[in-house]
N, C-alpha and C positions, 0 to 999 in steps of 0.2 A: 271519285276524285274529291279531295278536300276543297272546301269553298275558296280558301285563300289562294290556292294554286290556279284558280280560274280567273283571278283578277288581273286585268290587263294593265299596261303601263299608263294608259290615258283614261283612268277610271274617274268616277265622280260619285259624290254622295248627293242624293236628291231627296228632298222632303216635299211631299205633295198633299196638301189639304190635311195637315196633321192637327188633330184636336186632342186635348188631354184634360181629364177631370181628376182632381185629387184634393188633398187636404189644404184648406185655405187659412186655417187658424190654428195656433198652438193648442194641443189637447193635453189634458191631464192624464195621469197614468191609468186611471180607471176608464176614461173615455177611450184611450188607445186599446186597452185590454178588451173592452166589450164592443168595440167597433162603432162607437157613437160620435165619431169626430165629424166636424162640419166640412163638407166637400163643396167644390165649385169648379167652374171651368177655368183652368189655368192657362192653357194654350188654345188659341182660336184661329183655325184655318191658316196654319203656318206652311208656306211654300217657299223654298229656297234651294240653292245648289252651291256646292263648293267642289272644285276639281283638284286633281293631283297637282302638287306644287304650289298650292295657294294657301294663304292664311286668312281665315275669316274671323272677325271679332263680333261677338254678340254683345251689344251695348244696351244698357237699360238701368233704371234706378232699382233700388232694393224692392223686391216683390213684383218685378216685371215679368218673371218667368224664365230668367236666364238659366238657372240651375235645372229647373224642370225640363227645359228643352234639351240640355245635355243628357239628362237621365233618360229621357224618352228615346233619344238617339242610341244611348248605350243599353237600352232595354232593361234599365234598372229602376224605372219609375214605379211607384205604388199608386194604383188607380187605373182608370179606364182610358185607353188611348185608341184612336182610330186614324186612319189615313195611311199613306204609303211612305215607307223609308227604304230607299233603294241604294245599294252600294254596287257600282258597276252594272246597274240595270237589274239587279237581283234583290229580293227582299232581305233586309238586314235582320237576321235572327240573333238571339242572345249568344248562341253557340258560335256563330260566325263572328260576332263582335269580339268575344273573348279570345278567339283564335287569331285574328289578324288586326285588331284595333286595340286602343288603349285609352283609359280614362284616368286622369290625375285630379283627384278631389281637391277642394279648397284646403282641407286639412289632412295631412298624412303623417303617421308616426313611424319612424324608422327605429331600428335597434340601436340605442345610444352608444353601446360599448364597441361597436364595429367601426372599422376605418371606412373612409370613403370608397376605397378600392374594393374592400371586402363586401360592402353593401351592394355595389354594382356587380361584383363577381357572383354573389349568391342570387341576385335578381336574374342574372343571365342564365344561371344553371337551373333556376326554377321555371323560367318562361321559354327558354330555347330548348328544342328537342334534343334527345340523345343521339340523333343521327348527325348532328352538327359536331364537329371535332372540338376538342378543348382549345386548340390553337385559334380556331375561328372565334370562339367565345371570348378568349382573352384579347384578341385583336379588336373585337367589337367593344369590349370594356375600355380599352385604351382609346379607341376612337371617340366614344362618348365622353370620356374624361377630357379629351382635347377639345371637343366641340363645345362643351359647357365650361371651359376654362377652369377645370378642376384638377388638372394634372399636377400642379404644385401642391395640391392638398390631398393627394391620393392616400398618404399614410396618416393623415390627421383623423382623429376620432370624430364621429358624427356629433357628439355632444359639444365639441369645440368649435363647430361651424357657426358663422353668422347667419342671420335670417335669410339673406340673399343666397348664400352658398348652400344652405339647407334646402331652399326652394329649388335651386338648380339640381341638386342631387335627387330630390324627389322626382323631378321630371326625368332625370337620367335613368331611374329604375324602370321607367316605361319605354324610354327611347332605346334602351339596350336591346330590345327585341325588334326594333325597327318596324313599328306598326304602320299600316297603310293609312290609318285615320287616327289622329291624336286629339283627344278632347281635354281641354284644360279649364278647370273651374277657378276663376280669379287667381291666376298664377302670379300676379303682381300686387295683390292686396297687401297693404302695409309696408311695401318696399319703398326705398328712396328713389328719386328720379333716375339716377345713374344705373342702379340695379334693375329698375324697370326697363330701361332702354336695353340693357345687356340681355335680359331674359327674352324679351320680344325679338330682338335681333338674332339671337341664337336659335330660337324656334323657327324664325323665318328662314334662316340659312339652312337649317336641317330640311325644311319642307322643300326648298328649291333644289338643293343638292341631291336629295334622295327621291324627289318626286312624290312627296307625301302630302296628304291634306291635313290641315290643322284648323281646329275650331277652338277659340278661347273666349271666355267672357271677361268683361271689364266693367267696372262701375265708374271709374274716373280716368278716362283715357287722356294721355298727354299728346301734345301735338308732334313730339319727336318720334312717336311710333307710327305716325300716319304713313310714311313710305313703306313700312313693312307689312301693311295690311292690304291684300288684294281685294278683299270683300268685307263688307260690314252689314250688319242687320241691327235695326233699332226695334226694341220691344217696349211696349207700354201696356201693362196689365194684360199680357198675353196676346196682344194684337201686334202685327207687323206694321211699323210706320214706314220702313224702307228696308229692302234687302237687295243687294247687288254690288257691282264693282265700286270700289272706293273712289276711283277716278271719275266716275259718272255721278257720284252722290251730289257734288256741288251743282252740276248741271240740272239734275232732277229737281232739287229743292228750289233752285232759281226759277225753273219753269213753273213750279206750283206757287210761286210768290213768296218764297222765304230764302232770299240770297244770304250768304254768310258775310257778315261785315269784315272789312279788311282788318288785319292784325288780330283776328279771333282764331282760336283753335276750332276748326270745323267739327272735329269729333265731339268736343265738349259742347259746342254751340247747338248742334242738332240733338245731342243727348238732352240738353235742357229743354229744347223744343218738344221733345218726346216724353217729357215728364210732367205729371199733373202737379200744379202749384197748389199746395195746401195751406198757404199762409193766411188766407182768408176765404170766406165763402164765395165772394165775388170772383176772386182769382181762380178758385177751384172750378166754378161753373164755366168761366171763360176758357181756361186752359183745357178743360175736359172736352168742351165743344170743339175746340181747335184740333185736338188730337183725334177725335172721332172723324172730323172732316179729312184729316191727313190719312187716316187708315182707309177710309172709303176711297179717297183719291188714289192711293197706291193699289188698292184692289182693282180699280178700273184701268189705271195707266201703268202699273208696275210690271206687267208680264214681260216686256223686253229686258228688264233689268234683273229679274230673278234668275233666268236661265242663261248659262254661258253660251249655248248655241244661238239663242235669240239675240244675245248681246253681240256675238261675233258677226251675225248677219247685219246688225245695225251699224257696226263699225267697219264692216267690209274686211274683216281680218280672218285668218284661218282659225279653225276651232281650237287647236292646241298645238304646242310645239313638241309635245311628248309623243313618242311612237309606241304602239302597243308592245307590251312586254319589254320595254326599254329599261325598266327598273327591277331590281331583285325582289323576290318574294320576301315577306317578313320572316324572320327566323322563327317566330312563334308558330308558323304554319307547320313546322315539324313537331310531331307529338312527343311528349316527354313520358317516360315510363314511371310507374309508381315507385319502383326501386330507386331510380335516380332522384326523384323528388324527396323521398324519405331520407336518403343519404345526404342530400343537400341541406335539409332541415336540421339533421343531426350535426352536420359540420358547422352550420351557422350557430347552433347552440354552443358547440365547443369553442368556436372562435370568439363568441361574445363573452365567454367566461374566462378563457385563458389568453385574452388579448393583452395589449400593452397600455390600455387607457386606464384612467382612474376608475371609471365605471366598471370595467372588467375586473379590476382588482377588488372592488367592493363585492361584486358577484362571487368571486372566488372565495374571499374571506367569509362571506355569509354562508356559502355552501359547505366549506371544508373546515374552517377554523372556529366559527362562532360557537358551535356546540362543544367542542373540546375545551374551549376557554371557560364556558359556563360550568362544565363538569369539574374543571380544575378548581373553580371557586367553591363548588360543592365539597370537594375533597378537603380544601382548606378549612371549611366551616365544620365538617364532621370528622376530621382525621383523628381527634383525640377521644372519640367516643369509647367508653369502657363497656365491659361485659357484665352487666347487672340486669336483674329483672326490671328495675326502674328505667333502664335505657331501651327496653323493647320498643316503647313508643317513639323514642328518638330514631331507632333503626327503621321503624315503619315510616317515620317522617323523612328519612333519607330516601326510601323507595318512592314515596310520594313526590319528593322534590325531583327525583330522576325522571319520573313519568311526566310531571308538569313541565320541566325544562325541555324535555324532548318534544312535547306538543308545541310549546311556545316557539322554540327555535325553528321548527319545521314551518309553523304558520307564518312567521315573519320572513323567513328565507324565501318561501314559495311566493308569498304575496308580492315581494319586491323584485324577484328575479324572473317570475313567470309573466308579470304584467306586460312588459314590452313585447314579448313574443305573442301573447294572447291578442293584444291590440293589432299587431302586424298581421296575425292570422285572419282576423275579421276583415281587414282591408284587402288582403290578397285573396281571400276566399271569394270576394265579389268578382275577381278577374277569372274565376274558375281554375286557378292554378292547382289547388289541392283541397282536400276536404278535411273535416274536423277529426275523424278517427286517425287519419295518417299523421296529422299534426300532433295529436296526443300520444300516439305510439312513439314517434320520434322524440318527443319531450320525455316520456317515461324511460325510454331506452337510455337517454343521456343522464337523467336524474338518478336513476337507481344505483349505478356504481358509486356516485358521489355520496348518496345517502348511506350506502353500506360502509363507505370509507369513514365518514364522519362519525357514525354511530359506533363503529368498531373501535376507533381511536378514543372516543369519549368513554366507552365502557372499560377499556383497558386501564384508564386512569384510576378507576375504582376497584381494581382487582384485589388489592390487599385490604382495602377498607371493607369490602363486602365479604371477606373471608372465604373466597372460593377455594375449593379443594383442588381443582384442576382447571385446565383451559376449556374443557367441555362445558362446565358450569358457566364460565365467562361467556362462551359462545351462545348458550341458551339465553342468558341474561341480555346479551346484545341483540339476539334475534327478537325478543319481545319488545325491546325499545325500538328496533327497526320497524316492527309492525305499527307501533304508535306513530313513528315519524312518517311512514308512508300513508297512514290513514289521515293524519293532519294535512299532509300534502294534497291528497285527493279531495279533502273537504274544501280547501282553499280553491283548488281548480274548479270545483263545482260552483262555488259562490261567485267566482270571478267570471263565470260564463254570463252573468247578468249584472255584475257590479264592476265599475270601472276603477274606483279609487282603492288602492292597496291598503290604505290606513283603515278605511271603513270596513273593508273585507277582513282585515286582521282582527278588529274589535268584535265583529260579528262572530267570527270563528272562535275567538277566545271565550265568548259567552257560551257557545255550544260546548266547548271542551270543559269549561268550568262546571257546567251542569253535569256532564258525564263523570267528572272526577268526584264531585261531591256525592252524586247519587250512586255510582256503580263501583268505585274503586275499593270500598270496604276499609279504607285506611282512615277516613274521617268519620265514618259511621258504620258500626258493626251490622252485619247482615242478621245477626241474632235478634236485634231489637227492631228490625225493619218490618213494616206491615206487609201483608201478603201481596196486595196489589202493587205496592212500590217495588217489591222484589221481582215481580213479573216484568215491570218496566225496565229493570236493569239488564234484562236479556238483550235489549236493543243497544246497549252501550259497550264499546270495546273495553272500557276501563274495568268492567266486571271481570273479564277474563285476564287481561294484562295484570291488574292489581292482584288478583288471587294467585296467579302463577308466580309473580315475583315475591309475594309474601311467603308462599309455601316454599319456594326455593331458598329464601333467606333464613327461615326459621326451622322448618320441619326436618327432622333427622340429623341435626347437627349436635355432636357430642359436647361441644364447648358450651352449649346452653343448658345442659343438664344440671339441676340442683344449684343454680346460681344464687348468690347473695342478692338480697333486695337492693342494697347499696353498700358502700364501703363500711358502714357501721352496723349493719343488721344482717346476721347470718340466718338464713331461712331454715337451716337444718336444726337449729336449737328449738326446744319445746316452747320457749317464750315468744317465738316469732308470731307475728300477726297473720292470721290465715288469709285475709283479703289482700294484704300487700305481698304476701309470698304465695300467690296462687298459680304461678307458672312453674310446674315441675320440670318442664323442658320447653323447647321451641314449639313442639307440636301443640302444647296446651294453649299457647298464644294464638296459633293459627286456628285452632278449634273454637276459641272465643270469638274470633272475628268472622269466620266463614263456616257454614255447614259443610258436611262432607260432600254434598252434591255440587257445591260451588268450588271446592278446593281441588278438584281433579286436575292434575297437572297436564296430562296428555290432551284432554279436551280443551283446556284453557290455552295451551300453546297453539293448537290448530285454529281455534276460534279467533285468536288474536290476529292471525293472518287472513282469515276469511273476510274481515271487515275491509281492509284496503283493497282486496281483490274485487269484492262486490262494488265498492265505491269506484274503482277504475272502470268496471263494466258500465256502471251507471253514468259516468262521465262521458264515455264513448257514445252511449245512447243519447245523452244530453246534447252532444255536439253534432249528432246526426239529425235530431229532431229540429224542425223549423221553429226558431225562436221568433217572437213578435218583432216586426220591423222596427218599432220604436226602441226596443232593447238594443238591437244591433246598431242603430243609428248613433248611439252614444259613443261607439268606438270608431265611427266613420266620419261624423260631421264635426 
C-alpha cells in the first residue's frame, strides 16, 4: 500500500532531537567542486510538532537555520542529519515527502508565456495521477483559483502578474495536488502588508478547511497574522528558543521573566529577543548569554509546549477535533504514468509558444519567423550576383552566410525559448515529478517540427538564387542546414545545463561555432593549405562536413559554370587571358581547389552532418541523467 494512503485524518508531523550539519559559509566554485567547503552544526536538537489543520511559523533572523530546517524536513538538505522525522508516526522518507507533501521555495520560476489557469492546469496534470479524471483535476484547479483569489486573473499571462499575485500562483502550483504537509519558505518576503495578510490568511483557511499541516518561515512577522498561526517556533543559530502553541507563547515567556509590553507586536518582540545583537561587542556578549539561557530554559521546561498531546493534557482539552480518515487523501497519492507526464510537458511547450501573451508571440516569432526573415535579407544582399569566375568567392560567401545564419538563429532562439522550461525542470525535478531524459525528449519532440518548418521555409527563399535544378536539390540543401540548426540547438541545451543566463550561453556557443566555421568549413581557409594536424582536428567539427557538402552541391557538375568569363570584361577562352585569374574551367575545379577528394564525398558529408546532432542529443540525455553538483543546480532553485 502506498504511504500516503495510510495517513489518517488526525495525523501529525513530529521532529525529535534533529541535528543537521552543513555548509556554514559561501564557497567558491573550486571549493564546491572539490568539496572543501566549511561545514558546521546548523540545527541543534530540534524537537517540535505540528498537527493536521494547524499553521506553524518558523521565526528567526537571517542565518538562524529556518531554510535548513525546511530542507531537512523535505529531505532535500545537503549534509549530515540525524534524529527522527515522523509523519503520522512513520519515518518521513524523500519518496513519501514527494508523494504526499509539498515544498514551495523562496524563489520559483514559472513559464512566463502561460496563463494563470494554464499554469495550474499543467501543474495538476503533472502531479495528480492518471487515475483521477480530468473533471476532478479541472475542479481542483477552479477551487485553487478561488481559494487564492485568482479567478479573475485566470486568463492573464504569468508575466503580467504583480509580485503578490505571482507568489499566490506559485503556492497554487503545489496546493493543486492537496498535500498533507505544505512547507513554505518566506512566502511573504518583499510583499506589502495587505498582500502578506492575504497570503497567510489564505494558507490558514486551506489548512483548516482541508485538515492539512502548514509550516512557513518568516523573517519579519506582522501582528495581524498572529491569529492565523496556531504554532510558532523561534530559532537562533540553530537552537530552539521556543516551540509550541502561539496562544501559550505569552504565558511561557512571562513565566521565564520576559513579558511582552503592551501595544507591542508579540511575534516581532520575541523575535528580537531571540536575535543576537551585533551592534557592539558588549551587546553581542549580553544578548548571546541571554539567548543561551533561554535555550537551556526551554530544554528543561518546554516539553509540555512542544507536543500537542502534552499541551492538551495541560489544558484539559481533547487531543484533536479531527476524526481519523475524515479528510481526503492527497491527489498526488495516485501515480502518474510516464506517457501522461510526457504528453503534459509537450502540451505545456505548445501552449507556451502558441498562446495569446506577448511572451508567447516572441517565442513563436523566434522559432518560426526569425530565420526566414534573415534568409530574406540574405537574398536581398546576394540576389544580383552574376555568373563569373570572379564571383565564385561571392557564392562561397553566400553558403558561408547561410550556415552562419542558421547557427546563430538556432543559438539565440534556443537560448531564450528553452531557458524558462529548463529552469522549471530543475525546480520540478526536486519534487520527483519527472526526470531529465523525459523532459528532453518532450522538448525535442516539440522543437523538431518547428525547426524543420523554419529551415524549409528559409531554404525555399533561396531556391532561384542557389540555381537548384529541382526540388530534390533544395531538399538536400535544407537537410544540411537543418542538421546545423539541430546541432546548435543541442549545443545550447548542453551549455544551459550549467549556465543560467541565456545571454552568456549565447556568447559562449557563438565562440564555439565561430571556431568551427573558421577551422572546418573550408570556405574561409582551403584544406589544401592546411597543416596535417589541423586537418585532423577538423574531423571533430560539423562544419567540415556541412561546408564541404554545400560547396560540392553548389559548384560541382553544374553546366552553367563551364568556361565562364573571369568578369564582364575578360573572356577566359581568349589566348591573352591570365592563367591565374582564369583558373576555374568549371565548378569542379573550384571545389577541388578548396577540398581534397577525401573531404568532398557528398554521401559521407550528408550522413556525418546528421551524426553530430544525434550524438549531441544522446550526450545531453546522459548529461541530464548524471548527478550535477548541488551548487550548480542551486543556481536554478535559490
